[in-house]
GUDREN-67174 format. One record per atom (N, C-alpha, C, O, CB): x, y, z; residue in one letter. Coordinates in pm, whole numbers, plus 50000, padded with zeros to 5 digits. Atoms other than C-alpha are relative to their C-alpha. Glycine has a CB too. Layout:
! GUDREN-67174
{u X v Y w Z res a}
...
***
This chain:
! GUDREN-67174
{u 50081 v 49880 w 50000 res x}
{u 50000 v 50000 w 50000 res x}
{u 50084 v 50125 w 50000 res x}
{u 50050 v 50227 w 49940 res x}
{u 49908 v 50001 w 50118 res x}
{u 49916 v 49880 w 49993 res x}
{u 50284 v 50235 w 50079 res x}
{u 50057 v 50033 w 49863 res x}
{u 50069 v 50149 w 49826 res x}
{u 50114 v 49980 w 50102 res x}
{u 49944 v 49980 w 50134 res x}
{u 50432 v 50184 w 49734 res x}
{u 49899 v 50069 w 49910 res x}
{u 49934 v 50160 w 49835 res x}
{u 50044 v 49865 w 49939 res x}
{u 50104 v 49940 w 50083 res x}
{u 50100 v 50271 w 49569 res x}
{u 49980 v 50146 w 50038 res x}
{u 49965 v 50233 w 49953 res x}
{u 49868 v 49923 w 50014 res x}
{u 50016 v 49863 w 49953 res x}
{u 50065 v 50579 w 49783 res x}
{u 50117 v 50086 w 49950 res x}
{u 50098 v 50200 w 49907 res x}
{u 49992 v 50005 w 50155 res x}
{u 49881 v 49928 w 50046 res x}
{u 50421 v 50681 w 49692 res x}
{u 49989 v 50030 w 49851 res x}
{u 50019 v 50141 w 49807 res x}
{u 50129 v 49918 w 50029 res x}
{u 50014 v 49981 w 50145 res x}
{u 50352 v 50630 w 49319 res x}
{u 49894 v 50105 w 49970 res x}
{u 49910 v 50184 w 49876 res x}
{u 49965 v 49868 w 49931 res x}
{u 50107 v 49902 w 50021 res x}
{u 50030 v 50834 w 49348 res x}
{u 50053 v 50141 w 50028 res x}
{u 50030 v 50233 w 49950 res x}
{u 49877 v 49969 w 50092 res x}
{u 49943 v 49870 w 49964 res x}
{u 50212 v 51121 w 49523 res x}
{u 50101 v 50041 w 49894 res x}
{u 50105 v 50157 w 49853 res x}
{u 50067 v 49994 w 50141 res x}
{u 49899 v 49971 w 50102 res x}
{u 50495 v 51097 w 49272 res x}
{u 49933 v 50044 w 49870 res x}
{u 49979 v 50137 w 49804 res x}
{u 50090 v 49876 w 49975 res x}
{u 50074 v 49966 w 50122 res x}
{u 50246 v 51109 w 48985 res x}
{u 49941 v 50141 w 50013 res x}
{u 49947 v 50221 w 49919 res x}
{u 49886 v 49895 w 49974 res x}
{u 50056 v 49865 w 49978 res x}
{u 50074 v 51414 w 49138 res x}
{u 50111 v 50105 w 49995 res x}
{u 50093 v 50213 w 49939 res x}
{u 49925 v 50006 w 50136 res x}
{u 49887 v 49906 w 50002 res x}
{u 50415 v 51580 w 49191 res x}
{u 50043 v 50027 w 49856 res x}
{u 50070 v 50141 w 49819 res x}
{u 50119 v 49945 w 50084 res x}
{u 49961 v 49986 w 50141 res x}
{u 50504 v 51516 w 48826 res x}
{u 49898 v 50087 w 49927 res x}
{u 49935 v 50174 w 49848 res x}
{u 50013 v 49861 w 49931 res x}
{u 50105 v 49922 w 50065 res x}
{u 50167 v 51656 w 48713 res x}
{u 50012 v 50148 w 50041 res x}
{u 49998 v 50237 w 49958 res x}
{u 49858 v 49945 w 50038 res x}
{u 49983 v 49862 w 49954 res x}
{u 50223 v 51965 w 48930 res x}
{u 50122 v 50064 w 49936 res x}
{u 50117 v 50182 w 49900 res x}
{u 50012 v 50005 w 50153 res x}
{u 49880 v 49948 w 50066 res x}
{u 50574 v 52010 w 48786 res x}
{u 49969 v 50037 w 49855 res x}
{u 50013 v 50141 w 49806 res x}
{u 50116 v 49896 w 50005 res x}
{u 50038 v 49971 w 50138 res x}
{u 50428 v 51989 w 48436 res x}
{u 49917 v 50129 w 49993 res x}
{u 49938 v 50214 w 49907 res x}
{u 49921 v 49882 w 49939 res x}
{u 50084 v 49879 w 49996 res x}
{u 50165 v 52251 w 48527 res x}
{u 50086 v 50125 w 50023 res x}
{u 50067 v 50228 w 49959 res x}
{u 49892 v 49988 w 50110 res x}
{u 49911 v 49887 w 49971 res x}
{u 50435 v 52478 w 48673 res x}
{u 50080 v 50035 w 49875 res x}
{u 50097 v 50152 w 49841 res x}
{u 50095 v 49967 w 50120 res x}
{u 49924 v 49979 w 50124 res x}
{u 50641 v 52432 w 48357 res x}
{u 49914 v 50071 w 49895 res x}
{u 49958 v 50166 w 49831 res x}
{u 50051 v 49866 w 49944 res x}
{u 50092 v 49937 w 50096 res x}
{u 50338 v 52518 w 48140 res x}
{u 49972 v 50145 w 50038 res x}
{u 49970 v 50233 w 49952 res x}
{u 49868 v 49921 w 49992 res x}
{u 50027 v 49863 w 49954 res x}
{u 50261 v 52825 w 48354 res x}
{u 50121 v 50090 w 49974 res x}
{u 50105 v 50204 w 49930 res x}
{u 49964 v 50000 w 50150 res x}
{u 49879 v 49921 w 50024 res x}
{u 50624 v 52943 w 48333 res x}
{u 50013 v 50033 w 49850 res x}
{u 50052 v 50143 w 49812 res x}
{u 50126 v 49925 w 50050 res x}
{u 49993 v 49979 w 50145 res x}
{u 50612 v 52899 w 47956 res x}
{u 49898 v 50107 w 49957 res x}
{u 49929 v 50195 w 49877 res x}
{u 49974 v 49867 w 49923 res x}
{u 50103 v 49901 w 50032 res x}
{u 50285 v 53095 w 47936 res x}
{u 50042 v 50140 w 50046 res x}
{u 50023 v 50238 w 49974 res x}
{u 49866 v 49961 w 50065 res x}
{u 49955 v 49870 w 49949 res x}
{u 50428 v 53373 w 48154 res x}
{u 50110 v 50058 w 49911 res x}
{u 50111 v 50177 w 49881 res x}
{u 50051 v 49987 w 50146 res x}
{u 49891 v 49957 w 50087 res x}
{u 50737 v 53389 w 47937 res x}
{u 49944 v 50051 w 49867 res x}
{u 49986 v 50155 w 49816 res x}
{u 50101 v 49884 w 49977 res x}
{u 50064 v 49959 w 50125 res x}
{u 50522 v 53406 w 47622 res x}
{u 49927 v 50133 w 50019 res x}
{u 49936 v 50221 w 49933 res x}
{u 49901 v 49891 w 49951 res x}
{u 50072 v 49876 w 49972 res x}
{u 50306 v 53677 w 47781 res x}
{u 50098 v 50118 w 50008 res x}
{u 50070 v 50226 w 49956 res x}
{u 49919 v 49988 w 50131 res x}
{u 49899 v 49894 w 49990 res x}
{u 50619 v 53879 w 47865 res x}
{u 50052 v 50040 w 49861 res x}
{u 50070 v 50158 w 49832 res x}
{u 50116 v 49953 w 50089 res x}
{u 49954 v 49971 w 50137 res x}
{u 50740 v 53847 w 47505 res x}
{u 49895 v 50082 w 49926 res x}
{u 49928 v 50180 w 49859 res x}
{u 50030 v 49870 w 49923 res x}
{u 50109 v 49928 w 50067 res x}
{u 50400 v 53962 w 47376 res x}
{u 49992 v 50144 w 50051 res x}
{u 49973 v 50238 w 49973 res x}
{u 49866 v 49928 w 50021 res x}
{u 50005 v 49865 w 49942 res x}
{u 50400 v 54256 w 47617 res x}
{u 50110 v 50087 w 49939 res x}
{u 50087 v 50203 w 49906 res x}
{u 50014 v 49994 w 50154 res x}
{u 49889 v 49924 w 50060 res x}
{u 50740 v 54361 w 47483 res x}
{u 49968 v 50038 w 49854 res x}
{u 49992 v 50151 w 49812 res x}
{u 50132 v 49917 w 50006 res x}
{u 50036 v 49973 w 50141 res x}
{u 50618 v 54329 w 47122 res x}
{u 49893 v 50109 w 49993 res x}
{u 49901 v 50199 w 49909 res x}
{u 49950 v 49871 w 49931 res x}
{u 50108 v 49901 w 50000 res x}
{u 50303 v 54529 w 47202 res x}
{u 50057 v 50138 w 50034 res x}
{u 50022 v 50237 w 49970 res x}
{u 49889 v 49960 w 50102 res x}
{u 49938 v 49871 w 49965 res x}
{u 50510 v 54802 w 47373 res x}
{u 50076 v 50057 w 49881 res x}
{u 50066 v 50176 w 49851 res x}
{u 50095 v 49983 w 50122 res x}
{u 49922 v 49955 w 50116 res x}
{u 50740 v 54818 w 47071 res x}
{u 49907 v 50053 w 49890 res x}
{u 49934 v 50157 w 49830 res x}
{u 50087 v 49885 w 49946 res x}
{u 50096 v 49957 w 50103 res x}
{u 50442 v 54841 w 46832 res x}
{u 49934 v 50133 w 50038 res x}
{u 49918 v 50221 w 49954 res x}
{u 49893 v 49892 w 49979 res x}
{u 50061 v 49875 w 49953 res x}
{u 50278 v 55113 w 47044 res x}
{u 50098 v 50115 w 49981 res x}
{u 50061 v 50222 w 49934 res x}
{u 49957 v 49989 w 50150 res x}
{u 49899 v 49895 w 50016 res x}
{u 50604 v 55311 w 47047 res x}
{u 50022 v 50035 w 49853 res x}
{u 50034 v 50152 w 49817 res x}
{u 50132 v 49957 w 50064 res x}
{u 49983 v 49977 w 50146 res x}
{u 50650 v 55266 w 46670 res x}
{u 49884 v 50083 w 49946 res x}
{u 49904 v 50179 w 49872 res x}
{u 50009 v 49865 w 49923 res x}
{u 50119 v 49930 w 50049 res x}
{u 50294 v 55380 w 46606 res x}
{u 50000 v 50144 w 50049 res x}
{u 49970 v 50235 w 49971 res x}
{u 49872 v 49929 w 50047 res x}
{u 49995 v 49864 w 49946 res x}
{u 50332 v 55682 w 46834 res x}
{u 50102 v 50084 w 49924 res x}
{u 50077 v 50200 w 49892 res x}
{u 50034 v 49998 w 50150 res x}
{u 49895 v 49929 w 50075 res x}
{u 50654 v 55777 w 46654 res x}
{u 49951 v 50033 w 49859 res x}
{u 49972 v 50144 w 49810 res x}
{u 50130 v 49914 w 49992 res x}
{u 50052 v 49978 w 50135 res x}
{u 50487 v 55735 w 46314 res x}
{u 49897 v 50113 w 50000 res x}
{u 49898 v 50200 w 49912 res x}
{u 49936 v 49869 w 49945 res x}
{u 50101 v 49894 w 49989 res x}
{u 50194 v 55953 w 46425 res x}
{u 50068 v 50135 w 50019 res x}
{u 50029 v 50235 w 49958 res x}
{u 49903 v 49971 w 50117 res x}
{u 49926 v 49876 w 49975 res x}
{u 50436 v 56215 w 46555 res x}
{u 50067 v 50050 w 49871 res x}
{u 50062 v 50169 w 49839 res x}
{u 50107 v 49978 w 50111 res x}
{u 49934 v 49963 w 50127 res x}
{u 50631 v 56210 w 46226 res x}
{u 49898 v 50054 w 49899 res x}
{u 49923 v 50154 w 49832 res x}
{u 50074 v 49878 w 49941 res x}
{u 50103 v 49955 w 50094 res x}
{u 50310 v 56240 w 46022 res x}
{u 49949 v 50139 w 50038 res x}
{u 49931 v 50224 w 49951 res x}
{u 49882 v 49900 w 49997 res x}
{u 50046 v 49867 w 49956 res x}
{u 50190 v 56533 w 46233 res x}
{u 50102 v 50108 w 49964 res x}
{u 50065 v 50217 w 49920 res x}
{u 49974 v 50001 w 50151 res x}
{u 49894 v 49904 w 50033 res x}
{u 50526 v 56706 w 46183 res x}
{u 50000 v 50026 w 49849 res x}
{u 50015 v 50140 w 49805 res x}
{u 50138 v 49948 w 50045 res x}
{u 50003 v 49985 w 50146 res x}
{u 50505 v 56641 w 45808 res x}
{u 49880 v 50084 w 49957 res x}
{u 49891 v 50170 w 49870 res x}
{u 49996 v 49861 w 49931 res x}
{u 50121 v 49921 w 50032 res x}
{u 50149 v 56777 w 45796 res x}
{u 50021 v 50147 w 50034 res x}
{u 49981 v 50235 w 49958 res x}
{u 49878 v 49945 w 50075 res x}
{u 49975 v 49861 w 49960 res x}
{u 50258 v 57088 w 45985 res x}
{u 50091 v 50068 w 49899 res x}
{u 50070 v 50184 w 49863 res x}
{u 50062 v 50006 w 50143 res x}
{u 49908 v 49945 w 50100 res x}
{u 50544 v 57138 w 45739 res x}
{u 49926 v 50026 w 49869 res x}
{u 49940 v 50133 w 49809 res x}
{u 50120 v 49904 w 49976 res x}
{u 50077 v 49984 w 50123 res x}
{u 50312 v 57083 w 45441 res x}
{u 49904 v 50119 w 50013 res x}
{u 49889 v 50198 w 49920 res x}
{u 49921 v 49871 w 49968 res x}
{u 50096 v 49891 w 49977 res x}
{u 50057 v 57321 w 45592 res x}
{u 50071 v 50135 w 49990 res x}
{u 50022 v 50227 w 49926 res x}
{u 49932 v 49985 w 50139 res x}
{u 49924 v 49876 w 50004 res x}
{u 50321 v 57591 w 45643 res x}
{u 50040 v 50032 w 49856 res x}
{u 50033 v 50147 w 49812 res x}
{u 50127 v 49991 w 50091 res x}
{u 49960 v 49982 w 50141 res x}
{u 50443 v 57538 w 45286 res x}
{u 49880 v 50048 w 49918 res x}
{u 49893 v 50139 w 49836 res x}
{u 50057 v 49868 w 49942 res x}
{u 50120 v 49960 w 50073 res x}
{u 50087 v 57564 w 45152 res x}
{u 49959 v 50143 w 50036 res x}
{u 49917 v 50219 w 49949 res x}
{u 49884 v 49903 w 50031 res x}
{u 50032 v 49863 w 49959 res x}
{u 50027 v 57879 w 45357 res x}
{u 50091 v 50099 w 49929 res x}
{u 50045 v 50204 w 49882 res x}
{u 50013 v 50016 w 50152 res x}
{u 49906 v 49913 w 50071 res x}
{u 50343 v 58033 w 45206 res x}
{u 49960 v 50013 w 49852 res x}
{u 49959 v 50123 w 49797 res x}
{u 50144 v 49946 w 50011 res x}
{u 50041 v 49998 w 50141 res x}
{u 50230 v 57934 w 44855 res x}
{u 49875 v 50085 w 49981 res x}
{u 49864 v 50160 w 49884 res x}
{u 49976 v 49857 w 49949 res x}
{u 50125 v 49923 w 50009 res x}
{u 49885 v 58083 w 44920 res x}
{u 50030 v 50149 w 50004 res x}
{u 49975 v 50227 w 49926 res x}
{u 49903 v 49960 w 50114 res x}
{u 49961 v 49859 w 49989 res x}
{u 50042 v 58414 w 45028 res x}
{u 50066 v 50046 w 49871 res x}
{u 50036 v 50154 w 49820 res x}
{u 50095 v 50022 w 50121 res x}
{u 49931 v 49963 w 50125 res x}
{u 50268 v 58414 w 44721 res x}
{u 49900 v 50013 w 49885 res x}
{u 49910 v 50105 w 49804 res x}
{u 50107 v 49895 w 49965 res x}
{u 50100 v 49992 w 50106 res x}
{u 49973 v 58341 w 44493 res x}
{u 49914 v 50125 w 50013 res x}
{u 49883 v 50191 w 49914 res x}
{u 49911 v 49875 w 50002 res x}
{u 50079 v 49880 w 49977 res x}
{u 49771 v 58618 w 44654 res x}
{u 50076 v 50124 w 49953 res x}
{u 50021 v 50211 w 49885 res x}
{u 49963 v 50013 w 50150 res x}
{u 49917 v 49887 w 50042 res x}
{u 50059 v 58861 w 44602 res x}
{u 50011 v 50004 w 49848 res x}
{u 50004 v 50111 w 49788 res x}
{u 50141 v 49990 w 50064 res x}
{u 49990 v 50009 w 50145 res x}
{u 50096 v 58740 w 44244 res x}
{u 49871 v 50050 w 49934 res x}
{u 49875 v 50123 w 49835 res x}
{u 50031 v 49854 w 49957 res x}
{u 50130 v 49955 w 50054 res x}
{u 49723 v 58795 w 44179 res x}
{u 49989 v 50151 w 50010 res x}
{u 49947 v 50217 w 49915 res x}
{u 49882 v 49932 w 50075 res x}
{u 50006 v 49855 w 49982 res x}
{u 49743 v 59146 w 44323 res x}
{u 50089 v 50070 w 49898 res x}
{u 50049 v 50169 w 49837 res x}
{u 50043 v 50039 w 50144 res x}
{u 49908 v 49941 w 50100 res x}
{u 50046 v 59222 w 44102 res x}
{u 49942 v 49992 w 49860 res x}
{u 49949 v 50088 w 49783 res x}
{u 50137 v 49930 w 50005 res x}
{u 50060 v 50016 w 50132 res x}
{u 49870 v 59081 w 43795 res x}
{u 49883 v 50096 w 49980 res x}
{u 49867 v 50155 w 49873 res x}
{u 49953 v 49855 w 49979 res x}
{u 50113 v 49908 w 50010 res x}
{u 49559 v 59285 w 43870 res x}
{u 50051 v 50142 w 49979 res x}
{u 49998 v 50216 w 49895 res x}
{u 49911 v 49993 w 50126 res x}
{u 49944 v 49865 w 50013 res x}
{u 49768 v 59601 w 43911 res x}
{u 50057 v 50017 w 49859 res x}
{u 50038 v 50122 w 49796 res x}
{u 50111 v 50025 w 50108 res x}
{u 49943 v 49994 w 50134 res x}
{u 49950 v 59522 w 43586 res x}
{u 49887 v 50012 w 49896 res x}
{u 49897 v 50089 w 49801 res x}
{u 50088 v 49875 w 49971 res x}
{u 50115 v 49996 w 50091 res x}
{u 49616 v 59460 w 43412 res x}
{u 49938 v 50139 w 49999 res x}
{u 49903 v 50191 w 49893 res x}
{u 49895 v 49895 w 50040 res x}
{u 50057 v 49866 w 49992 res x}
{u 49482 v 59794 w 43537 res x}
{u 50091 v 50100 w 49928 res x}
{u 50043 v 50190 w 49859 res x}
{u 49981 v 50042 w 50148 res x}
{u 49904 v 49913 w 50067 res x}
{u 49800 v 59965 w 43416 res x}
{u 49988 v 49987 w 49848 res x}
{u 49990 v 50086 w 49776 res x}
{u 50145 v 49968 w 50045 res x}
{u 50017 v 50023 w 50143 res x}
{u 49758 v 59804 w 43072 res x}
{u 49871 v 50063 w 49950 res x}
{u 49869 v 50122 w 49842 res x}
{u 50000 v 49850 w 49970 res x}
{u 50128 v 49937 w 50039 res x}
{u 49393 v 59918 w 43062 res x}
{u 50016 v 50151 w 49988 res x}
{u 49966 v 50211 w 49893 res x}
{u 49890 v 49966 w 50103 res x}
{u 49976 v 49855 w 50004 res x}
{u 49503 v 60276 w 43142 res x}
{u 50076 v 50038 w 49874 res x}
{u 50040 v 50132 w 49803 res x}
{u 50077 v 50046 w 50126 res x}
{u 49920 v 49974 w 50120 res x}
{u 49768 v 60264 w 42870 res x}
{u 49916 v 49985 w 49875 res x}
{u 49927 v 50065 w 49782 res x}
{u 50121 v 49907 w 49994 res x}
{u 50086 v 50025 w 50116 res x}
{u 49513 v 60121 w 42625 res x}
{u 49906 v 50120 w 49979 res x}
{u 49888 v 50166 w 49866 res x}
{u 49918 v 49868 w 50018 res x}
{u 50090 v 49885 w 50012 res x}
{u 49269 v 60406 w 42701 res x}
{u 50076 v 50123 w 49950 res x}
{u 50027 v 50199 w 49866 res x}
{u 49933 v 50031 w 50138 res x}
{u 49918 v 49886 w 50046 res x}
{u 49549 v 60662 w 42658 res x}
{u 50030 v 49987 w 49852 res x}
{u 50020 v 50085 w 49778 res x}
{u 50131 v 50009 w 50080 res x}
{u 49967 v 50021 w 50141 res x}
{u 49650 v 60508 w 42324 res x}
{u 49876 v 50023 w 49913 res x}
{u 49884 v 50085 w 49807 res x}
{u 50056 v 49858 w 49977 res x}
{u 50124 v 49980 w 50078 res x}
{u 49287 v 60499 w 42206 res x}
{u 49969 v 50148 w 49990 res x}
{u 49926 v 50196 w 49885 res x}
{u 49881 v 49924 w 50065 res x}
{u 50023 v 49855 w 50002 res x}
{u 49256 v 60866 w 42303 res x}
{u 50095 v 50067 w 49901 res x}
{u 50054 v 50152 w 49822 res x}
{u 50018 v 50060 w 50142 res x}
{u 49903 v 49943 w 50094 res x}
{u 49576 v 60951 w 42117 res x}
{u 49964 v 49964 w 49856 res x}
{u 49978 v 50047 w 49766 res x}
{u 50143 v 49951 w 50033 res x}
{u 50038 v 50047 w 50134 res x}
{u 49456 v 60747 w 41817 res x}
{u 49885 v 50085 w 49947 res x}
{u 49886 v 50128 w 49831 res x}
{u 49959 v 49850 w 50003 res x}
{u 50113 v 49917 w 50043 res x}
{u 49127 v 60939 w 41808 res x}
{u 50048 v 50140 w 49962 res x}
{u 50006 v 50197 w 49861 res x}
{u 49893 v 50009 w 50112 res x}
{u 49947 v 49866 w 50030 res x}
{u 49319 v 61267 w 41822 res x}
{u 50074 v 49998 w 49867 res x}
{u 50057 v 50090 w 49786 res x}
{u 50095 v 50047 w 50113 res x}
{u 49927 v 50009 w 50125 res x}
{u 49548 v 61153 w 41539 res x}
{u 49905 v 49988 w 49880 res x}
{u 49927 v 50049 w 49776 res x}
{u 50095 v 49882 w 50002 res x}
{u 50098 v 50016 w 50108 res x}
{u 49249 v 61045 w 41329 res x}
{u 49932 v 50135 w 49970 res x}
{u 49914 v 50174 w 49855 res x}
{u 49893 v 49891 w 50037 res x}
{u 50062 v 49868 w 50019 res x}
{u 49082 v 61381 w 41390 res x}
{u 50097 v 50096 w 49930 res x}
{u 50057 v 50170 w 49839 res x}
{u 49957 v 50060 w 50137 res x}
{u 49900 v 49915 w 50065 res x}
{u 49406 v 61560 w 41296 res x}
{u 50014 v 49964 w 49851 res x}
{u 50022 v 50052 w 49766 res x}
{u 50137 v 49986 w 50071 res x}
{u 49989 v 50045 w 50138 res x}
{u 49434 v 61348 w 40980 res x}
{u 49881 v 50048 w 49916 res x}
{u 49897 v 50095 w 49804 res x}
{u 50011 v 49847 w 49993 res x}
{u 50119 v 49956 w 50073 res x}
{u 49075 v 61428 w 40881 res x}
{u 50004 v 50151 w 49977 res x}
{u 49964 v 50199 w 49871 res x}
{u 49872 v 49960 w 50077 res x}
{u 49989 v 49855 w 50016 res x}
{u 49137 v 61799 w 40944 res x}
{u 50101 v 50032 w 49890 res x}
{u 50078 v 50121 w 49808 res x}
{u 50043 v 50068 w 50134 res x}
{u 49899 v 49978 w 50105 res x}
{u 49450 v 61780 w 40727 res x}
{u 49944 v 49965 w 49863 res x}
{u 49970 v 50034 w 49764 res x}
{u 50125 v 49917 w 50028 res x}
{u 50059 v 50043 w 50127 res x}
{u 49255 v 61592 w 40459 res x}
{u 49908 v 50110 w 49945 res x}
{u 49907 v 50138 w 49826 res x}
{u 49921 v 49867 w 50017 res x}
{u 50090 v 49891 w 50041 res x}
{u 48994 v 61875 w 40455 res x}
{u 50082 v 50115 w 49943 res x}
{u 50047 v 50175 w 49842 res x}
{u 49913 v 50050 w 50119 res x}
{u 49915 v 49889 w 50047 res x}
{u 49273 v 62130 w 40420 res x}
{u 50055 v 49967 w 49863 res x}
{u 50056 v 50053 w 49774 res x}
{u 50116 v 50028 w 50101 res x}
{u 49942 v 50041 w 50127 res x}
{u 49434 v 61931 w 40137 res x}
{u 49893 v 50002 w 49890 res x}
{u 49919 v 50042 w 49777 res x}
{u 50063 v 49859 w 50013 res x}
{u 50108 v 50005 w 50098 res x}
{u 49096 v 61883 w 39966 res x}
{u 49957 v 50138 w 49952 res x}
{u 49911 v 50153 w 49839 res x}
{u 49881 v 49927 w 50059 res x}
{u 50046 v 49865 w 50037 res x}
{u 49021 v 62258 w 39965 res x}
{u 50089 v 50069 w 49905 res x}
{u 50061 v 50183 w 49867 res x}
{u 49987 v 50083 w 50119 res x}
***
């Protein structure tokens, strides 16, 4: 009877050792996963930070371009107005020249 009791206890001890081994393996795996998750979280945070910085740079660049375009439009409008003024002056001079020519033609015809 003692031998059977010893074998039963030994069997239970072996089963408990196996369970402890399995638990240690699970804990080790969990620790590895935790490390991987931490690394992924850090990578993602870094990527988000980099993207935000890139967006801020792009935004600043776009704002500069917008200001330059606005200035360019203002310059073009001013140039267009100047051309319109010159055109009106030339048309006025042309009318005067035509009138002078017609007056000269009348003089020549007489």
